[in-house]
DRENKOL-686148 format. One record per residue: x, z, y of N, C-alpha, C in turn; chain; residue in one letter; residue number from 1. Coordinates in steps of 0.02 Angstrom, whole numbers, plus 32768, in hexadecimal, padded with zeros to 4 digits. Each point is the difference from the previous one (the first is absolute). Last residue first. Example, Ala and Ser with C-alpha at 12.3 -4.5 7.8 and 13.67 -1.06 7.14 Angstrom:
<rs>
     nu     nw     nv    cau    caw    cav     cu     cw     cv   unit   code   pos
   8282   8162   7F90   802A   8003   803B   7FD9   8025   8037      A      s     2
   800F   7FFC   7EE2   7FD3   8000   803B   802D   8000   803C      A      a     1
</rs>
This chain:
<rs>
     nu     nw     nv    cau    caw    cav     cu     cw     cv   unit   code   pos
   B956   83CA   AEBC   8024   7FC3   8015   7FCE   7FC9   8011      A      h   205
   7FFE   8119   7FF8   7FD8   7FC4   7FF3   8025   7FC3   801C      A      n   204
   8046   8104   7FA8   800E   7FCB   8031   7FD9   7FC1   7FEC      A      i   203
   7FF7   811F   7FD5   7FF3   7FBD   7FE8   800E   7FCE   8038      A      q   202
   807E   80F4   7FF3   7FC4   7FDC   8016   7FFB   7FBB   7FE1      A      p   201
   806A   80E2   7F99   801A   7FC1   801B   7FC4   7FD6   8015      A      i   200
   802D   811C   7FD7   7FDA   7FC3   7FFB   8027   7FC4   801C      A      e   199
   805E   80E2   7F87   7FFB   7FE2   8043   7FDD   7FBE   7FFA      A      h   198
   8025   80FF   7F6B   7FFD   7FB7   8007   8002   7FEB   8048      A      s   197
   7FF1   80E2   7F97   8040   7FE2   7FED   8005   7FB6   8011      A      l   196
   7F38   8082   8023   8035   801E   8029   8044   7FE1   7FF2      A      c   195
   7F43   7FC5   7F7C   7FFE   7FE1   8042   8037   801A   802E      A      h   194
   7FF2   8063   7F28   8010   7FB8   7FFE   7FFD   7FDE   8044      A      l   193
   8016   8106   8005   8002   7FD9   7FC2   8008   7FB6   8010      A      t   192
   803F   810B   806D   7FDF   7FC0   8009   8001   7FDB   7FBE      A      g   191
   8074   80D3   8027   7FCB   8003   8032   7FE3   7FBC   8011      A      f   190
   80A3   8041   7F50   801E   7FEB   803F   7FCE   7FFA   8038      A      g   189
   7FBB   8036   7F26   802E   8036   8012   8026   7FEF   8040      A      w   188
   7F72   7F62   7F97   7FDF   802B   8030   8029   803E   8011      A      v   187
   8049   7F60   7F59   8003   7FE5   8044   7FE4   8031   8033      A      l   186
   7FF5   8030   7F16   8045   8006   801A   8005   7FE8   8048      A      d   185
   7F30   7FE8   7F95   8011   8047   8009   8046   8009   801B      A      l   184
   7F7A   7F30   7FC6   801F   800E   8041   8010   804A   800A      A      a   183
   7FBA   7F1D   7F51   800A   8049   7FFE   802A   8015   803D      A      h   182
   7F5F   7F2A   7FF7   8047   8010   7FFE   8008   804C   8003      A      i   181
   7F37   7F31   7FC9   8011   8045   800F   804A   800D   7FF7      A      g   180
   7F6D   7F1A   803A   8035   801D   7FD6   800E   8047   8017      A      i   179
   7F4F   7F1C   8012   8007   8045   8017   802F   8024   7FD0      A      i   178
   7FCD   7EF5   8052   8012   802B   7FC7   800C   8046   801B      A      d   177
   7F57   7F56   8082   8044   8019   7FF8   8009   8021   7FBC      A      y   176
   7F2F   7FAD   805A   802D   7FC6   7FFE   8049   8013   7FF5      A      d   175
   7F48   809F   801C   8001   7FE2   7FBD   802D   7FC2   7FFB      A      s   174
   7FC4   80D2   8096   8035   7FCF   800B   800D   7FDA   7FBF      A      m   173
   7F5D   80AC   800B   7FF8   7FE4   8044   8035   7FCB   8010      A      v   172
   7FFB   8072   7F2A   7FBD   7FE5   800C   7FFC   7FDD   8044      A      e   171
   80C7   8073   7FBE   7FF6   7FC3   7FD7   7FBD   7FDF   8010      A      s   170
   802F   80D1   8062   8028   7FCB   8020   7FF9   7FBE   7FD9      A      i   169
   7F97   80BD   7FA5   7FE1   7FEF   8041   8025   7FC6   8021      A      i   168
   805B   8059   7F39   7FC2   7FDD   7FF3   7FDE   7FEA   8040      A      g   167
   80C3   8086   8009   8011   7FBC   7FEA   7FC0   7FD7   7FF5      A      l   166
   7FE3   80E3   8033   801B   7FDC   8039   8011   7FB8   7FEE      A      a   165
   7FBA   8090   7F53   7FC9   7FF3   802F   8018   7FD6   803B      A      k   164
   809F   804C   7F64   7FD7   7FCA   7FE4   7FC6   7FEF   802F      A      r   163
   808D   80B4   803B   8026   7FC2   7FFF   7FD3   7FC6   7FEA      A      d   162
   7FC1   80EC   8003   7FE5   7FD1   8031   8028   7FBF   8005      A      n   161
   8041   80BA   7F72   7FC2   7FE1   7FE7   7FE3   7FCD   8031      A      p   160
   8109   8028   7FFC   7FC6   8025   8016   7FC1   7FDE   7FE5      A      d   159
   80FA   7FC9   8016   7FEE   8024   7FC2   7FC2   802B   800C      A      n   158
   804A   7F67   80A9   801E   8043   8001   7FF3   8029   7FC0      A      f   157
   8010   7EF3   808C   7FDB   802C   7FD3   8028   8041   7FF5      A      t   156
   7FEC   7F18   80B7   8023   803B   7FE6   7FD2   8028   7FD2      A      p   155
   7FF8   7EF2   8027   7FDD   803D   8012   8026   803C   7FE5      A      v   154
   8014   7EE6   803F   8022   8038   7FDE   7FE1   8041   801A      A      l   153
   7FAA   7EF4   7FF0   8000   803E   8028   801F   8036   7FD5      A      i   152
   8009   7EDD   8009   7FF7   8040   7FDE   7FFD   8038   8033      A      a   151
   8030   7F17   8031   7FD0   7FF9   7FCA   7FF0   8041   7FDC      A      n   150
   808B   7FF5   80CA   7FDC   7FC0   8002   7FC9   7FFC   7FCC      A      n   149
   8034   80F5   8044   802E   7FC8   7FF9   7FD8   7FBF   8000      A      l   148
   7FDD   8113   804D   7FE1   7FBF   7FF3   8036   7FCA   7FFF      A      i   147
   7FFA   8117   7FD4   8025   7FC9   801E   7FE0   7FBE   7FEB      A      l   146
   7FAF   811A   801F   800D   7FC5   7FD6   8023   7FCA   8027      A      f   145
   7FAC   80EE   8032   8043   7FE8   800F   8013   7FC5   7FD2      A      n   144
   7F34   8085   7FF3   7FFC   7FD0   8036   8044   7FE2   8011      A      a   143
   7FD5   80B1   7F5E   7FF8   7FBD   7FE5   7FFC   7FCB   8037      A      y   142
   8086   80F3   8008   7FC2   7FDE   8013   7FFF   7FBA   7FE1      A      s   141
   809C   80F8   802D   7FEA   7FD0   7FCD   7FBD   7FE2   8012      A      a   140
   80BD   809A   8073   7FCA   7FD5   8019   7FEC   7FCA   7FCE      A      p   139
   8060   8109   7FD5   8018   7FBC   800D   7FC6   7FD1   8011      A      l   138
   803C   8119   8011   7FD0   7FCD   7FEB   8019   7FBB   8015      A      r   137
   8096   80E0   7FC3   7FEA   7FD3   8036   7FCE   7FCD   7FE4      A      i   136
   8080   80A9   7F80   7FD3   8022   802E   7FE5   7FD5   8038      A      g   135
   808B   7FA7   7F51   8025   8036   8021   7FD7   8020   8038      A      q   134
   7F7A   7F48   7FB6   8046   7FFE   7FEB   8026   8033   8029      A      y   133
   7EF2   7FA6   7FBB   802A   8032   8022   8046   7FFC   7FE4      A      i   132
   7F08   7F71   800F   8042   8000   7FE0   802E   802C   8029      A      i   131
   7EE0   7FDF   7FDE   803B   8011   8028   8040   8000   7FD5      A      p   130
   7F3D   7F5E   7FB1   8008   8049   8006   803E   800F   802A      A      q   129
   7F99   7F14   8034   801A   8023   7FC5   7FFF   804B   800C      A      p   128
   7F4B   7F5D   8077   8043   801B   8009   8018   801D   7FBD      A      m   127
   7F47   7F2D   802F   800B   8047   7FF4   8047   8014   8016      A      p   126
   7F6F   7F38   8077   802F   800C   7FC9   8006   804B   7FF4      A      l   125
   7F3F   7F51   8082   8025   803F   7FF6   802D   7FFD   7FC3      A      k   124
   7F99   7F4A   80C3   8000   800E   7FB8   802E   803C   7FF3      A      i   123
   7F78   7F74   80D7   802B   8038   7FEE   7FF8   800F   7FB5      A      v   122
   7FD3   7F39   80CD   7FF0   8010   7FBB   8032   8034   7FE7      A      n   121
   7FA0   7FC0   8100   803B   8009   7FD7   7FEA   8016   7FBA      A      l   120
   7F68   7F68   80AA   800B   8043   7FE5   8041   8001   7FD8      A      k   119
   7FC9   7F5C   80D9   7FFB   8003   7FB6   8011   8047   7FE9      A      r   118
   8000   7FA4   80E9   7FCF   8031   7FE7   7FF5   7FFE   7FB5      A      k   117
   80A5   7F88   8090   7FC3   7FDA   7FF1   7FCB   802C   7FDD      A      e   116
   80E7   806C   7FE7   7FEB   7FD2   8035   7FC7   7FD3   7FE7      A      p   115
   8001   80DC   7F7B   8035   7FD0   800F   7FEA   7FD6   803C      A      l   114
   7FB1   8105   7FC6   7FEF   7FB9   7FFA   803D   7FD6   8011      A      n   113
   7FD1   8114   7FAA   8021   7FCA   8025   7FE0   7FBC   7FF2      A      e   112
   7FD4   80E3   7F9D   7FDE   7FF5   803F   801B   7FC5   8028      A      g   111
   805C   804C   7F30   7FBA   7FEC   7FF1   7FD8   7FF5   8040      A      e   110
   80E2   804E   800E   7FFD   7FBB   7FE6   7FB8   7FE9   7FF5      A      l   109
   8026   80E2   8040   8013   7FD2   8036   7FF8   7FB8   7FEA      A      i   108
   7FDF   80A6   7F5F   7FC8   7FFD   802F   800F   7FD2   803B      A      e   107
   80AC   802B   7F65   7FCB   7FD7   7FE1   7FC5   7FF9   802F      A      l   106
   80AF   8090   803F   8015   7FBA   8004   7FCA   7FD1   7FE4      A      n   105
   7FDC   80E9   7FEC   7FFD   7FEB   8046   8012   7FB7   8007      A      t   104
   8019   8060   7F2C   7FB9   7FFA   8011   7FF8   7FE8   8048      A      k   103
   80D6   8035   7FB1   7FEA   7FBE   7FE9   7FB6   7FF5   800D      A      l   102
   805E   80D1   803C   8026   7FCB   8021   7FE4   7FBC   7FEE      A      i   101
   7FAE   80C1   7F92   7FE3   7FF7   8043   8023   7FC8   8027      A      s   100
   8055   8031   7F23   7FB8   7FF1   7FFE   7FE5   7FF1   8046      A      y    99
   80E7   8041   7FB1   7FF0   7FBD   801B   7FB6   7FF3   8008      A      n    98
   805C   80CC   7FA1   8013   7FFB   8046   7FED   7FBC   801F      A      e    97
   7F73   806B   7F31   8040   7FDE   800C   800E   7FFA   804B      A      d    96
   7F35   8056   7F99   8035   8032   800A   8044   7FE1   800D      A      r    95
   7F38   7F80   7FCE   7FF9   8020   8042   8035   8035   800D      A      k    94
   7FFF   7F1B   7F69   8008   8048   7FF6   8000   8023   8044      A      n    93
   7FFB   7F11   7FEA   7FBE   801E   7FF2   8003   804B   7FF5      A      k    92
   808A   7F31   808C   800C   803B   7FD7   7FBD   8023   7FF5      A      e    91
   8057   7EF5   8040   7FD0   8036   8009   8012   803A   7FD1      A      e    90
   806B   7F05   8078   8001   8035   7FCE   7FD0   8038   8014      A      v    89
   7FF1   7EEE   8031   8011   8040   8020   7FFC   8037   7FCB      A      v    88
   8000   7EE0   8031   8001   8033   7FCC   8018   8040   8020      A      l    87
   7F82   7F23   807B   8037   802F   7FF8   7FF6   8029   7FC0      A      v    86
   7FA7   7F06   8080   7FFA   8034   7FCC   803E   802C   7FFF      A      t    85
   7FD4   7F2D   8081   7FCB   802F   8011   7FF7   8039   7FCE      A      d    84
   80AD   7F4F   7FF7   7FF6   8008   8048   7FC8   8031   8011      A      e    83
   8083   802C   7F20   7FEF   7FC0   801D   7FEA   800D   8048      A      n    82
   805D   80AD   7F8F   800B   7FD2   7FC8   7FE6   7FBA   8010      A      i    81
   805C   80F2   808A   7FD7   7FC4   7FFD   8010   7FD9   7FC1      A      f    80
   8020   810F   8017   8021   7FBF   8001   7FCB   7FC8   8002      A      r    79
   8038   8125   8013   7FD0   7FC9   800A   8024   7FBE   8006      A      c    78
   806F   80D9   7FCA   7FB9   8012   8004   7FD0   7FC5   8003      A      i    77
   80F9   8004   7FFF   7FEE   802F   7FCA   7FB5   8010   8000      A      d    76
   8069   7F74   80A5   8005   7FDE   7FBF   7FF7   802F   7FC5      A      d    75
   8005   803F   80EF   7FBF   7FE9   7FE9   8004   7FE1   7FBA      A      v    74
   809B   80CA   8073   7FFF   7FB8   7FF2   7FBE   7FEB   7FE0      A      h    73
   8050   80E6   8057   7FC4   7FDA   800D   8001   7FB6   7FF4      A      g    72
   80C6   809D   7FF3   7FCF   801D   802E   7FC9   7FCF   8012      A      h    71
   80C6   7FF7   7F67   7FFD   7FD4   803B   7FCC   8017   8032      A      t    70
   8023   8068   7F2A   8034   8014   8030   8005   7FD0   803B      A      d    69
   7F37   8052   7F53   801E   7FC2   801B   8032   8012   8036      A      d    68
   7F70   809E   7F8B   803F   7FF1   7FDF   8023   7FC2   801A      A      g    67
   7EF7   8015   8017   802E   8038   7FFD   803F   7FEC   7FDA      A      v    66
   7F73   7F3D   807C   7FFA   8031   7FC9   8036   8036   8004      A      i    65
   7FA9   7F88   80E4   8017   7FE9   7FBF   7FFC   8038   7FCD      A      g    64
   7F5F   7FE4   80E6   803E   8019   7FE4   8010   7FDF   7FBE      A      k    63
   7F54   7F9B   809D   8017   8040   801B   8044   8014   7FE4      A      d    62
   7FA6   7EFD   8034   7FEF   8037   7FD2   8020   8040   801B      A      l    61
   7FC3   7F14   807F   8029   803C   7FFF   7FE3   8032   7FCE      A      w    60
   7FFD   7EE7   8035   7FD9   8038   7FE4   802F   803C   7FF9      A      i    59
   7FFD   7F14   809E   8027   8032   7FDD   7FD1   8038   7FE9      A      t    58
   7FF1   7EEA   8054   7FDF   8040   7FF5   802F   802E   7FD9      A      k    57
   8047   7F27   8045   7FC5   8006   802B   7FDD   8043   7FFA      A      r    56
   8108   7F92   7FD7   7FCB   802C   7FE7   7FC8   8005   8034      A      i    55
   80E5   7F89   7FF2   7FC1   7FDC   8004   7FC4   8028   7FE9      A      g    54
   80F3   803D   801A   7FE6   7FF1   7FBD   7FBD   7FDA   8001      A      l    53
   807A   8040   80CB   8035   7FEE   7FD1   7FE5   7FE9   7FBD      A      v    52
   7F70   8045   80B8   8030   7FD1   801C   8032   7FE7   7FCB      A      e    51
   7F59   80A5   7FC7   7FE0   7FC1   8015   8034   7FCD   8015      A      r    50
   8049   80D9   7FC7   7FE6   7FDE   7FC4   7FE0   7FBD   8013      A      f    49
   8047   8089   80B0   8039   7FE4   7FDB   7FE8   7FDA   7FC3      A      v    48
   7F5D   8073   807A   801A   7FC8   8028   803B   7FDE   7FDC      A      n    47
   7FA7   80C3   7FA2   7FD2   7FC8   7FF6   8016   7FC3   8029      A      e    46
   807A   80CA   8019   800B   7FE2   7FBE   7FD3   7FC3   7FF6      A      y    45
   7FE0   807A   80C5   8042   7FE1   8000   800D   7FDD   7FBD      A      d    44
   7F3D   8081   8013   7FFA   7FC1   8025   8043   7FDB   8002      A      k    43
   7FF9   80D8   7FA0   7FDD   7FCF   7FD7   7FFC   7FBC   8022      A      k    42
   80C9   8088   805A   7FBB   8011   7FF4   7FE1   7FCD   7FCF      A      t    41
   8109   805F   803E   7FD3   7FC9   7FF1   7FBA   801A   7FF1      A      y    40
   80C9   808A   802C   7FD5   7FED   8038   7FD0   7FC8   7FF2      A      g    39
   80D4   8010   7F65   7FEA   8036   802C   7FD6   7FE5   803A      A      a    38
   802F   7FA9   7F09   8004   7FE2   8043   7FE3   8030   8032      A      n    37
   801F   8048   7F1D   801F   7FBE   7FFE   800D   7FE4   8046      A      r    36
   7FEB   8100   7F90   7FE7   7FD7   8038   8025   7FBD   8000      A      v    35
   7FEB   80D1   7F62   8016   7FBB   7FF3   7FE5   7FD0   8036      A      q    34
   7F96   80D8   8032   8020   7FF6   7FBF   8010   7FB6   7FF5      A      i    33
   7F92   8056   80CD   8035   8030   7FEF   8028   7FEF   7FC1      A      d    32
   7F37   7F90   8068   8030   8009   8036   803D   8029   7FEE      A      p    31
   7F56   7F4C   7F77   8011   8048   8002   8036   800B   8034      A      d    30
   7FA1   7F24   7FC1   7FEC   8023   803D   8010   804A   8002      A      l    29
   802A   7F57   7F48   8015   7FE2   803F   7FF2   8029   803F      A      l    28
   7FCE   8049   7F16   8040   7FDD   7FFF   8017   7FEC   8046      A      c    27
   7F2A   8067   7FDF   8036   802E   7FEE   8044   7FDF   8005      A      e    26
   7F38   7F82   801D   8013   8027   803B   803B   802E   7FF1      A      k    25
   7FDD   7F1B   7F73   7FE7   8045   8006   8018   8020   8041      A      t    24
   7FBC   7EF3   7FA6   8038   802F   8004   7FE3   8047   8003      A      t    23
   7FBC   7EE0   7FE1   7FEF   8046   7FF2   8040   802A   8005      A      i    22
   7F9A   7EFD   805D   8037   802B   7FEA   7FE6   8047   7FF5      A      l    21
   7FB1   7EE6   8028   7FEC   8047   7FFB   8038   8028   7FE0      A      v    20
   7FFB   7F08   8023   7FFA   8023   8040   7FE9   8047   7FFE      A      g    19
   8028   7F69   7F41   7FCF   7FE0   802C   7FF3   802A   803E      A      k    18
   808E   8040   7F45   8014   7FBB   800B   7FD1   7FD9   802E      A      g    17
   7FFE   80F1   7FBF   7FD9   7FD3   7FD6   8013   7FB7   8008      A      n    16
   8098   80F3   8016   7FD9   7FCD   8024   7FDA   7FD4   7FCF      A      c    15
   808B   8100   8028   7FEA   7FD0   7FCE   7FD0   7FD0   8024      A      d    14
   80CE   80CD   803C   7FC9   7FD4   8010   7FED   7FD5   7FC4      A      i    13
   80B1   80A1   7FF9   7FD6   8020   8033   7FC3   7FD6   8011      A      a    12
   80BB   7FC6   7F6A   7FCC   8029   7FE0   7FD1   8021   8031      A      g    11
   80BE   7F7D   804B   7FCE   7FD7   7FDD   7FC7   8027   7FE2      A      g    10
   8081   8060   80DA   8011   7FF0   7FBB   7FC7   7FD8   7FDF      A      e     9
   805A   8027   8103   7FC2   7FF7   7FD9   8013   7FEC   7FBA      A      l     8
   8063   8035   810E   800A   8013   7FBB   7FBE   7FFC   7FDA      A      t     7
   8068   7F80   80E2   7FC6   8024   7FE5   800E   800E   7FB7      A      i     6
   808C   7FBA   80F7   7FFD   8002   7FB7   7FC3   8028   7FEB      A      y     5
   8017   7F75   80EC   8001   8041   7FDF   8000   7FF7   7FB5      A      k     4
   7FE8   7F56   80B4   8043   801C   8003   8005   8045   7FDE      A      n     3
   7F32   7F81   800D   8032   7FCF   7FEB   8046   801E   7FFE      A      k     2
   7F22   8061   8042   801E   8013   7FC1   803B   7FD3   7FED      A      y     1
</rs>
């Protein structure tokens, strides 16, 4: 892989900082739509993740949410909040297009173990009601939050579930200030807070 370019956007992966990475098959393995790296297999990606990012375990979710023009970015569905805990969105309305997609991802996560056979701690977040703009469903999700040094910025959508999502995140990340940011205007661009950001790694001196 040393002489090959590899296309990999930040929103396509999420890591726990301890050798575990989450991504989706839809984003990296679809052979026809938005092909990032033609011919790459799961094993190829896992080798790259191990060699370049120090990843010991890759968790492959299935698909991303409806309306995501990146075709399966994981930052709209599942995020690590510490080395053994993920927040994952769940759709409870069985008639919603996202219901079966997110149910499949949740089942995958609930069956996963971390290295050393520790159980992955899975905490559910709600989804907002569908947001339609000019006949197109937009990828609104509370999982697209942004973790800062002392605060977490959470997208909100003038939705009854805004308060529920903020409450869940406040409870599990009590050391942070949890700040809701109105994101209806942002999601018209097919992404919200995490999509607009770029992480800066911590440097230990």
